[in-house]
N, CA and C of each residue as an Amber inpcrd file, in Angstrom:
protein
   453
   4.2670000   2.8820000   7.8440000   3.2130000   2.4850000   8.7530000
   2.4090000   3.7310000   9.1580000   1.0750000   3.5330000   9.1750000
   0.2080000   4.6220000   9.5140000  -0.7220000   4.0980000  10.6510000
  -0.8610000   4.9120000  11.7120000  -1.7260000   4.5420000  12.7880000
  -3.0880000   5.2600000  12.6250000  -4.1660000   4.4990000  12.7680000
  -5.5410000   5.0560000  12.7550000  -6.2030000   4.5620000  14.0200000
  -6.0220000   5.2930000  15.0940000  -6.5330000   4.8260000  16.3610000
  -5.6860000   3.6060000  16.7990000  -6.3540000   2.5240000  17.0850000
  -5.6640000   1.2980000  17.4570000  -5.2240000   0.4500000  16.2780000
  -5.6880000   0.8490000  15.0460000  -5.4030000   0.0670000  13.8590000
  -4.2110000   0.6110000  13.1200000  -3.3110000  -0.2900000  12.6900000
  -2.1140000   0.1110000  11.9600000  -2.2860000  -0.3190000  10.4760000
  -1.9100000   0.5570000   9.5560000  -1.8840000   0.2470000   8.1450000
  -0.4080000   0.1720000   7.7390000  -0.0330000  -0.9440000   7.1530000
   1.3720000  -1.0980000   6.7430000   1.4460000  -2.0480000   5.5510000
   2.6630000  -2.1350000   4.9740000   2.8860000  -3.0620000   3.8920000
   2.8990000  -4.5050000   4.4500000   2.2750000  -5.4160000   3.7040000
   2.1560000  -6.7820000   4.0950000   3.5150000  -7.4770000   3.9690000
   3.6930000  -8.4940000   4.8510000   4.8560000  -9.3650000   4.7680000
   4.3130000 -10.8250000   4.6550000   5.2620000 -11.7470000   4.4530000
   4.8350000 -13.1570000   4.3250000   4.1660000 -13.6320000   5.6230000
   4.5520000 -13.0280000   6.7660000   3.9410000 -13.4280000   8.0310000
   2.4400000 -13.0970000   8.0910000   1.9750000 -12.2080000   7.1970000
   0.6020000 -11.8090000   7.1560000  -0.2820000 -12.7380000   6.2860000
   0.3540000 -13.7230000   5.6530000  -0.3350000 -14.5750000   4.6910000
  -1.6330000 -15.1970000   5.2730000  -1.5380000 -15.8540000   6.4170000
  -2.7480000 -16.5110000   6.9660000  -3.8040000 -15.5190000   7.3160000
  -3.4220000 -14.3350000   7.7850000  -4.4190000 -13.3290000   8.0790000
  -5.1170000 -12.7550000   6.8700000  -4.3410000 -12.5220000   5.7790000
  -4.9360000 -12.0860000   4.5500000  -5.8800000 -13.1530000   4.0240000
  -5.4860000 -14.3600000   4.0580000  -6.3230000 -15.4360000   3.5540000
  -7.6100000 -15.5750000   4.4050000  -7.5320000 -15.3400000   5.6870000
  -8.7200000 -15.3520000   6.5220000  -9.7020000 -14.2710000   6.1500000
  -9.1990000 -13.0600000   5.9260000 -10.0470000 -11.9360000   5.5360000
 -10.6870000 -12.2860000   4.1760000  -9.9320000 -12.8750000   3.2470000
 -10.4580000 -13.2790000   1.9650000 -11.6260000 -14.2680000   2.0740000
 -11.4390000 -15.2720000   2.9430000 -12.4630000 -16.2870000   3.1660000
 -13.7580000 -15.7230000   3.7220000 -13.6570000 -14.6790000   4.5220000
 -14.7920000 -14.0540000   5.1270000 -15.4140000 -12.9160000   4.3100000
 -14.8420000 -12.7020000   3.1340000 -15.2830000 -11.5620000   2.3400000
 -15.8280000 -11.8730000   0.9750000 -15.4430000 -13.0150000   0.3650000
 -15.8140000 -13.2430000  -1.0250000 -16.4250000 -14.6400000  -1.2020000
 -17.4360000 -14.7080000  -2.0940000 -18.0500000 -15.9610000  -2.4270000
 -17.1600000 -16.8310000  -3.3390000 -16.1970000 -16.1910000  -3.9020000
 -15.2570000 -16.8830000  -4.8170000 -13.8030000 -16.4890000  -4.3960000
 -13.3790000 -16.9690000  -3.1880000 -12.1040000 -16.4880000  -2.6830000
 -10.8820000 -17.0330000  -3.4350000  -9.8750000 -16.2020000  -3.4520000
  -8.5610000 -16.6550000  -3.9490000  -8.0500000 -17.7650000  -3.0070000
  -7.1330000 -18.6000000  -3.5170000  -6.5250000 -19.6220000  -2.6700000
  -5.4000000 -19.0650000  -1.8560000  -5.0420000 -19.7440000  -0.7890000
  -3.8810000 -19.3200000   0.0380000  -2.6100000 -19.3260000  -0.8460000
  -2.5220000 -20.3210000  -1.7170000  -1.3780000 -20.3920000  -2.6340000
  -1.2630000 -19.1860000  -3.5660000  -2.4130000 -18.6510000  -3.9920000
  -2.3860000 -17.4920000  -4.8710000  -1.8130000 -16.3200000  -4.1370000
  -2.2070000 -16.1350000  -2.8610000  -1.6610000 -15.0170000  -2.1080000
  -0.1640000 -15.2370000  -1.7790000   0.1980000 -16.4850000  -1.5690000
   1.6320000 -16.7320000  -1.3440000   2.4090000 -16.3710000  -2.5690000
   1.9570000 -16.7140000  -3.7240000   2.6240000 -16.3600000  -4.9800000
   2.6600000 -14.8130000  -5.1600000   1.5640000 -14.1660000  -4.8120000
   1.5820000 -12.6730000  -4.9090000   2.6260000 -12.0860000  -4.0300000
   2.7540000 -12.5520000  -2.7790000   3.6820000 -11.9830000  -1.8010000
   5.1610000 -12.3610000  -2.0710000   5.3650000 -13.5480000  -2.6530000
   6.7080000 -14.0490000  -2.8130000   7.2730000 -13.9150000  -4.2340000
   6.4360000 -14.1940000  -5.2170000   6.9470000 -14.2700000  -6.5840000
   6.5430000 -13.1410000  -7.5290000   5.4780000 -12.4350000  -7.2580000
   5.0020000 -11.3920000  -8.2030000   5.6510000 -10.0500000  -7.8530000
   6.6880000  -9.7050000  -8.5790000   7.4070000  -8.4550000  -8.2830000
   6.6100000  -7.1970000  -8.6800000   5.4790000  -7.3690000  -9.3390000
   4.6330000  -6.2260000  -9.6430000   3.6700000  -5.9280000  -8.4860000
   3.4740000  -6.8940000  -7.5630000   2.4700000  -6.8700000  -6.5520000
   2.9460000  -6.2530000  -5.2440000   2.0930000  -5.4640000  -4.6140000
   2.2900000  -4.9380000  -3.2690000   0.9380000  -5.0820000  -2.5770000
   0.9800000  -5.4700000  -1.2940000  -0.2020000  -5.6000000  -0.5030000
  -0.0650000  -4.7700000   0.7370000  -1.1070000  -4.0500000   1.0810000
  -1.1850000  -3.3050000   2.3280000  -2.1380000  -4.0460000   3.2400000
  -1.8890000  -4.0260000   4.5650000  -2.7510000  -4.6760000   5.5330000
  -3.1370000  -3.7210000   6.6370000  -4.2990000  -3.9520000   7.1840000
  -4.7440000  -3.2990000   8.4000000  -4.5860000  -4.2720000   9.5200000
  -3.9070000  -3.8160000  10.6050000  -3.6670000  -4.6990000  11.7250000
  -4.2890000  -4.1360000  12.9940000  -5.0560000  -4.9450000  13.6810000
  -5.6670000  -4.6050000  14.9850000  -5.1730000  -5.6160000  15.9910000
  -4.3300000  -5.2280000  16.9210000  -3.7750000  -6.1230000  17.9430000
  -3.1470000  -7.3600000  17.3320000  -2.2960000  -7.1510000  16.3550000
  -1.5500000  -8.2150000  15.6810000  -2.3820000  -9.1180000  14.7810000
  -3.6360000  -8.7450000  14.5450000  -4.5570000  -9.5090000  13.6740000
  -4.8190000  -8.7350000  12.3760000  -4.7040000  -9.4180000  11.2390000
  -5.0070000  -8.7640000   9.9830000  -6.5350000  -8.6520000   9.8810000
  -7.0500000  -7.4320000   9.7210000  -8.4950000  -7.2140000   9.6860000
  -8.9210000  -6.6650000   8.2940000  -7.9510000  -6.3760000   7.4270000
  -8.2450000  -5.9360000   6.0810000  -6.9760000  -5.8660000   5.2840000
  -7.1290000  -5.9090000   3.9640000  -5.9960000  -5.8570000   3.0660000
  -6.4340000  -5.2940000   1.6840000  -5.4330000  -4.8160000   0.9300000
  -5.6630000  -4.4270000  -0.4200000  -4.3600000  -4.7050000  -1.2030000
  -4.5560000  -5.3200000  -2.3890000  -3.4330000  -5.6570000  -3.2620000
  -3.4390000  -4.7590000  -4.5000000  -2.2900000  -4.4390000  -4.9780000
  -2.1560000  -3.6310000  -6.1910000  -0.9610000  -4.1460000  -7.0130000
  -1.1250000  -4.1210000  -8.3120000  -0.0330000  -4.4170000  -9.2330000
   0.3090000  -3.0720000  -9.9020000   1.5930000  -2.7400000  -9.9600000
   2.0190000  -1.5520000 -10.6840000   2.9480000  -2.0650000 -11.7580000
   2.4910000  -1.8790000 -13.0170000   3.2230000  -2.2990000 -14.1910000
   3.4820000  -1.0990000 -15.0740000   4.7200000  -0.6630000 -15.1620000
   5.1220000   0.4870000 -15.8980000   4.3490000   1.6840000 -15.3490000
   3.3830000   2.2650000 -16.1190000   2.6420000   3.4190000 -15.6730000
   1.1810000   3.1440000 -15.3850000   0.8260000   1.8340000 -15.2580000
  -0.5540000   1.4680000 -14.9580000  -0.5750000   0.6500000 -13.6810000
  -1.6440000   0.8620000 -12.8870000  -1.7870000   0.0710000 -11.6460000
  -3.1860000  -0.5360000 -11.6780000  -3.2730000  -1.7100000 -10.9970000
  -4.5240000  -2.4460000 -10.9530000  -4.7300000  -3.0270000  -9.5500000
  -5.9060000  -2.7590000  -9.0020000  -6.2670000  -3.2810000  -7.6600000
  -6.6870000  -4.7350000  -7.9200000  -6.0360000  -5.6760000  -7.1980000
  -6.3940000  -7.0720000  -7.2780000  -7.5780000  -7.4120000  -6.3770000
  -7.4130000  -7.0310000  -5.0960000  -8.4590000  -7.3490000  -4.0980000
  -8.4440000  -6.2470000  -3.0610000  -9.6070000  -6.0500000  -2.4820000
  -9.7560000  -5.1180000  -1.3580000 -10.8400000  -5.7360000  -0.4430000
 -10.4530000  -5.9740000   0.8070000 -11.4270000  -6.6100000   1.7110000
 -11.1130000  -6.2170000   3.1900000 -12.1970000  -6.1470000   3.9260000
 -12.1460000  -5.8740000   5.3440000 -13.0820000  -6.8960000   6.0510000
 -12.6370000  -7.4150000   7.1440000 -13.4690000  -8.3450000   7.9230000
 -14.8310000  -7.7630000   8.1640000 -15.8910000  -8.5560000   8.1150000
 -17.2830000  -8.0250000   8.2900000 -17.4140000  -7.1770000   9.5600000
 -16.8340000  -7.6330000  10.6810000 -17.0590000  -6.8640000  11.9190000
 -16.2870000  -5.5450000  11.9760000 -15.4680000  -5.3010000  10.9910000
 -14.6940000  -4.0250000  10.9090000 -15.2520000  -3.0870000   9.8460000
 -16.2590000  -3.5210000   9.0920000 -16.7530000  -2.7200000   8.0150000
 -17.5810000  -1.5500000   8.5480000 -17.7410000  -0.5160000   7.7560000
 -18.5140000   0.6820000   8.1440000 -17.6840000   1.6430000   8.9590000
 -16.3530000   1.4490000   8.9980000 -15.5010000   2.3360000   9.7380000
 -14.4910000   3.0780000   8.8680000 -14.7630000   3.0680000   7.5660000
 -13.9410000   3.7700000   6.5920000 -12.5190000   3.1640000   6.4270000
 -12.3850000   1.9320000   6.8380000 -11.0980000   1.2470000   6.7220000
 -10.7810000   0.8580000   5.2490000 -11.8080000   0.4320000   4.5270000
 -11.6080000   0.1270000   3.1250000 -11.1880000   1.4050000   2.3680000
 -11.8280000   2.5010000   2.7080000 -11.4360000   3.7950000   2.1030000
 -10.0170000   4.1380000   2.3940000  -9.5300000   3.9380000   3.6480000
  -8.1720000   4.2600000   4.0390000  -7.2250000   3.3340000   3.2390000
  -7.5710000   2.0540000   3.1200000  -6.7200000   1.1640000   2.3270000
  -6.5850000   1.6260000   0.8630000  -7.7230000   1.9380000   0.2860000
  -7.6750000   2.3300000  -1.1400000  -7.0040000   3.6630000  -1.3430000
  -7.2050000   4.6140000  -0.4740000  -6.5250000   5.8950000  -0.5840000
  -4.9740000   5.6970000  -0.5180000  -4.5200000   4.8250000   0.3470000
  -3.1210000   4.5080000   0.4730000  -2.5730000   3.7770000  -0.7170000
  -3.3660000   2.8870000  -1.2440000  -2.9700000   2.1660000  -2.4750000
  -2.8600000   3.1770000  -3.6310000  -3.7990000   4.1290000  -3.7000000
  -3.7400000   5.0990000  -4.7590000  -2.4400000   5.9330000  -4.6280000
  -2.1460000   6.3010000  -3.4280000  -0.8800000   7.1280000  -3.2020000
   0.3590000   6.2580000  -3.5310000   0.3400000   5.0080000  -3.1110000
   1.4430000   4.1130000  -3.4500000   1.6240000   4.0260000  -4.9870000
   0.5780000   3.8260000  -5.7160000   0.6130000   3.7310000  -7.1720000
   1.1630000   5.0420000  -7.7660000   0.6410000   6.1750000  -7.2670000
   1.0790000   7.4790000  -7.7440000   2.5980000   7.6440000  -7.5380000
   3.0940000   7.2550000  -6.2960000   4.4970000   7.4040000  -5.9890000
   5.3970000   6.4590000  -6.8240000   4.7690000   5.4510000  -7.3380000
   5.5210000   4.4910000  -8.2290000   5.2430000   4.7290000  -9.6970000
   4.8590000   5.9560000 -10.0020000   4.7570000   6.4720000 -11.3970000
   3.5730000   5.9260000 -12.1640000   2.6040000   5.3620000 -11.5210000
   1.3700000   4.9580000 -12.2280000   0.5420000   6.1720000 -12.5770000
   0.0280000   6.1630000 -13.7980000  -0.8030000   7.2740000 -14.2500000
  -2.2980000   6.9530000 -14.0860000  -2.6520000   5.6690000 -14.1320000
  -4.0050000   5.2400000 -13.9190000  -4.0950000   4.0810000 -12.9510000
  -5.2390000   3.9020000 -12.3700000  -5.5350000   2.7410000 -11.4730000
  -6.8910000   2.1680000 -11.8620000  -6.9260000   0.8660000 -12.1040000
  -8.1430000   0.2300000 -12.4880000  -8.5080000  -0.9070000 -11.5110000
  -9.7410000  -1.3620000 -11.6300000 -10.2100000  -2.4790000 -10.8220000
 -11.4920000  -3.0140000 -11.4730000 -11.8900000  -4.2300000 -11.0040000
 -13.2080000  -4.7660000 -11.3840000 -14.0380000  -4.8680000 -10.1210000
 -15.3500000  -4.6650000 -10.2950000 -16.2870000  -4.7830000  -9.1830000
 -17.5750000  -5.3990000  -9.6840000 -18.1840000  -6.2310000  -8.7990000
 -19.4350000  -6.8190000  -9.2060000 -20.4930000  -5.7410000  -9.4590000
 -21.3410000  -5.9660000 -10.4790000 -22.4110000  -5.0560000 -10.8090000
 -23.2550000  -4.8410000  -9.5790000 -23.4760000  -5.8760000  -8.7570000
 -24.3570000  -5.7990000  -7.5750000 -23.7420000  -5.1810000  -6.3390000
 -22.4400000  -4.8640000  -6.3700000 -21.7750000  -4.3960000  -5.1710000
 -21.8860000  -2.8730000  -5.0960000 -23.0630000  -2.4200000  -4.7140000
 -23.3010000  -0.9530000  -4.6610000 -22.4440000  -0.2370000  -3.6540000
 -22.1460000  -0.8570000  -2.5310000 -21.2940000  -0.2200000  -1.4680000
 -19.9170000   0.0640000  -1.9990000 -19.2960000  -0.9610000  -2.6670000
 -17.9860000  -0.7780000  -3.2050000 -18.0100000   0.2360000  -4.3440000
 -18.9690000   0.1290000  -5.2410000 -19.0270000   1.0920000  -6.3230000
 -19.1920000   2.5330000  -5.8520000 -19.9430000   2.7350000  -4.7800000
 -20.0860000   4.0480000  -4.2150000 -18.7880000   4.5490000  -3.7040000
 -18.0000000   3.7060000  -3.0100000 -16.6620000   4.1030000  -2.5090000
 -15.7630000   4.5250000  -3.6600000 -15.7740000   3.6720000  -4.6890000
 -14.8640000   3.9610000  -5.8150000 -15.2270000   5.2570000  -6.4930000
 -16.5370000   5.5380000  -6.6720000 -16.9580000   6.7670000  -7.2550000
 -16.5730000   7.9600000  -6.3880000 -16.6980000   7.8020000  -5.0560000
 -16.3090000   8.8540000  -4.1300000 -14.8300000   9.2380000  -4.2960000
 -13.9850000   8.2540000  -4.6190000 -12.5510000   8.5070000  -4.8150000
 -12.1680000   8.8250000  -6.2080000 -13.1690000   9.0720000  -7.0960000
 -12.8820000   9.5870000  -8.4160000 -12.8670000   8.5320000  -9.4900000
 -13.1700000   7.2710000  -9.1650000 -13.1720000   6.2540000 -10.2300000
 -14.3960000   6.4470000 -11.1420000 -14.2320000   6.1030000 -12.3910000
 -15.2870000   6.1680000 -13.3880000 -15.4850000   4.7570000 -13.9590000
 -16.6950000   4.4880000 -14.3920000 -17.0190000   3.2320000 -15.0020000
 -16.4970000   3.2390000 -16.4630000 -15.7280000   2.2170000 -16.8210000
 -15.1160000   2.2230000 -18.1100000 -15.5290000   1.0570000 -19.0270000
 -16.3050000   0.1120000 -18.4930000 -16.6980000  -0.9960000 -19.3630000
 -17.2620000  -2.1280000 -18.5150000 -17.6930000  -3.1460000 -19.2270000
 -18.2610000  -4.3720000 -18.5610000 -17.4940000  -5.6150000 -18.9750000
 -17.2320000  -6.4520000 -18.0140000 -16.6590000  -7.7980000 -18.3400000
 -17.8240000  -8.7760000 -18.0770000 -18.3920000  -9.2330000 -19.1980000
 -19.5790000 -10.1080000 -19.1410000 -19.2100000 -11.4640000 -18.4390000
 -20.0260000 -11.8760000 -17.5120000 -19.8440000 -13.1580000 -16.8750000
 -18.5060000 -13.3380000 -16.1260000 -17.9630000 -12.2880000 -15.6810000
 -16.6050000 -12.2840000 -15.1200000 -16.4680000 -13.2050000 -13.8580000
 -17.4780000 -13.1760000 -13.0170000 -17.4400000 -13.9580000 -11.7550000
 -17.9790000 -15.3670000 -12.0100000 -17.1610000 -16.3640000 -11.8500000
 -17.5200000 -17.7420000 -12.2660000 -18.4500000 -18.4230000 -11.2430000
 -18.6390000 -17.8230000 -10.0310000 -19.5520000 -18.5040000  -9.0940000
 -21.0060000 -18.3140000  -9.5520000 -21.3520000 -17.1740000 -10.1480000
 -22.6950000 -16.9660000 -10.6350000 -22.7510000 -16.2140000 -11.9750000
 -21.6160000 -16.1070000 -12.6170000 -21.5190000 -15.4470000 -13.9300000
 -21.9930000 -14.0370000 -13.9190000 -21.9230000 -13.3770000 -12.7610000
 -22.2490000 -11.9560000 -12.7140000 -21.2590000 -11.1430000 -13.4870000
 -21.7260000 -10.0260000 -14.0680000 -20.8410000  -9.1320000 -14.8000000
 -20.0040000  -8.3070000 -13.8250000 -18.8080000  -7.9070000 -14.2900000
 -17.9770000  -7.0010000 -13.5380000 -17.9540000  -5.6500000 -14.2870000
 -17.9610000  -4.5800000 -13.5010000 -17.7730000  -3.2840000 -14.0820000
 -16.3070000  -2.9360000 -13.9330000 -15.6650000  -2.5190000 -15.0000000
 -14.2720000  -2.0560000 -14.9360000 -14.3090000  -0.5660000 -14.5650000
 -13.6270000  -0.2080000 -13.5270000 -13.5910000   1.2180000 -13.1000000
 -12.1270000   1.6360000 -13.1210000 -11.8920000   2.8930000 -13.3920000
 -10.5330000   3.4320000 -13.4000000 -10.5250000   4.8720000 -12.9540000
  -9.3530000   5.3080000 -12.5630000  -9.1440000   6.6790000 -12.1300000
  -7.7880000   7.1480000 -12.6230000  -7.7190000   8.3930000 -13.0460000
  -6.4290000   8.9660000 -13.3730000  -5.7730000   9.4230000 -12.0730000
  -4.4500000   9.1160000 -11.9420000  -3.7450000   9.4890000 -10.7460000
  -2.9930000  10.7660000 -10.9360000
């Protein structure tokens, strides 16, 4: 657990499921289902989720899969009213450290071509663009940029 002022960053538990899902619904045009997050938290032994908590409310989260020596960010989101406070950066820095401590050599993710704010954060933290996934997002068939960083 890490305290950042009034906000706590910690590993997610099943009790955080509804809060994670709420952040997801307020963050993405193509949100994951509640069941998908349930499966991540309960059944996917490769998955770990970190949450940001403000007064017992989940205000952000980030998921990562660590498989052998590779890690992959599944989702990263912060409630709109909490954005611009470097909370997403704190989440990602902690996920990077978690992956490193669990022997991952690289960390990858996909990001919408149009998401300049996220791409800027990823570049700030050392991610490089490694390829394009054409039509990756099924809501509007926007391309995804694959980004990765050596840990």
